[in-house]
One Martini backbone bead per residue (centre of mass of N, CA, C, O) as a GRO file, in nm:
protein
   73
    1MET     BB    1   1.106   1.922   1.174
    2HIS     BB    2   0.956   2.237   1.207
    3PHE     BB    3   0.636   2.393   1.141
    4SER     BB    4   0.475   2.667   1.104
    5PRO     BB    5   0.168   2.790   1.034
    6LEU     BB    6   0.276   3.005   0.832
    7GLN     BB    7   0.442   2.821   0.649
    8LEU     BB    8   0.196   2.641   0.563
    9ALA     BB    9   0.024   2.864   0.444
   10VAL     BB   10   0.219   2.953   0.220
   11VAL     BB   11   0.234   2.676   0.080
   12LEU     BB   12  -0.065   2.657   0.023
   13VAL     BB   13  -0.092   2.919  -0.157
   14ILE     BB   14   0.112   2.829  -0.373
   15ILE     BB   15  -0.039   2.571  -0.461
   16ILE     BB   16  -0.304   2.714  -0.547
   17LEU     BB   17  -0.167   2.897  -0.762
   18LEU     BB   18  -0.048   2.671  -0.936
   19PHE     BB   19  -0.318   2.468  -0.965
   20GLY     BB   20  -0.573   2.520  -0.834
   21THR     BB   21  -0.883   2.420  -0.714
   22LYS     BB   22  -0.975   2.220  -0.927
   23LYS     BB   23  -0.722   2.039  -0.950
   24LEU     BB   24  -0.716   1.967  -0.646
   25ARG     BB   25  -0.991   1.837  -0.643
   26ASN     BB   26  -0.929   1.613  -0.859
   27MET     BB   27  -0.694   1.487  -0.705
   28GLY     BB   28  -0.841   1.416  -0.446
   29GLY     BB   29  -1.048   1.225  -0.583
   30ASP     BB   30  -0.840   1.034  -0.709
   31LEU     BB   31  -0.716   0.943  -0.441
   32GLY     BB   32  -0.975   0.834  -0.306
   33GLU     BB   33  -1.027   0.615  -0.527
   34ALA     BB   34  -0.762   0.468  -0.493
   35LEU     BB   35  -0.803   0.388  -0.189
   36LYS     BB   36  -1.060   0.227  -0.228
   37GLY     BB   37  -0.942   0.019  -0.423
   38PHE     BB   38  -0.727  -0.086  -0.237
   39ARG     BB   39  -0.905  -0.178  -0.004
   40ARG     BB   40  -1.082  -0.372  -0.177
   41ALA     BB   41  -0.846  -0.555  -0.259
   42VAL     BB   42  -0.749  -0.635   0.019
   43ARG     BB   43  -1.027  -0.758   0.112
   44GLU     BB   44  -1.042  -0.974  -0.113
   45SER     BB   45  -0.772  -1.118  -0.061
   46ASP     BB   46  -0.853  -1.208   0.233
   47ASP     BB   47  -1.095  -1.391   0.127
   48THR     BB   48  -0.922  -1.570  -0.103
   49GLU     BB   49  -0.740  -1.708   0.085
   50THR     BB   50  -0.558  -1.992   0.137
   51PRO     BB   51  -0.464  -2.247   0.299
   52ALA     BB   52  -0.223  -2.430   0.400
   53LEU     BB   53  -0.073  -2.694   0.271
   54PRO     BB   54   0.020  -2.996   0.317
   55ASP     BB   55   0.271  -3.182   0.332
   56THR     BB   56   0.405  -3.500   0.321
   57LYS     BB   57   0.422  -3.474   0.666
   58GLY     BB   58   0.170  -3.279   0.767
   59ASN     BB   59   0.274  -2.991   0.748
   60LEU     BB   60   0.200  -2.655   0.813
   61GLY     BB   61   0.374  -2.390   0.649
   62GLU     BB   62   0.633  -2.515   0.569
   63THR     BB   63   0.961  -2.404   0.458
   64ARG     BB   64   1.189  -2.521   0.227
   65VAL     BB   65   1.531  -2.468   0.176
   66THR     BB   66   1.754  -2.512  -0.092
   67ASP     BB   67   2.076  -2.547  -0.149
   68PRO     BB   68   2.234  -2.525  -0.464
   69ASN     BB   69   2.518  -2.624  -0.377
   70THR     BB   70   2.444  -2.880  -0.161
   71GLY     BB   71   2.126  -2.976  -0.136
   72LYS     BB   72   2.047  -2.865   0.137
   73THR     BB   73   1.814  -2.765   0.397
   0.00000   0.00000   0.00000
């Protein structure tokens, strides 16, 4: 679906009339702060991740799933 510039302008004017410029500015600032916090949290979680621990056979990162019905891996 393609929107013409005129249609987008009309929608923008309606949004400004409904919410007002001050409310839109506050919402934009809140959204920006939320994105900054999210990026910071992602960056911190990447820094604090620990490498996979070896299992009893010395293999790194292998996950074995056991079927609860048969007990087989």
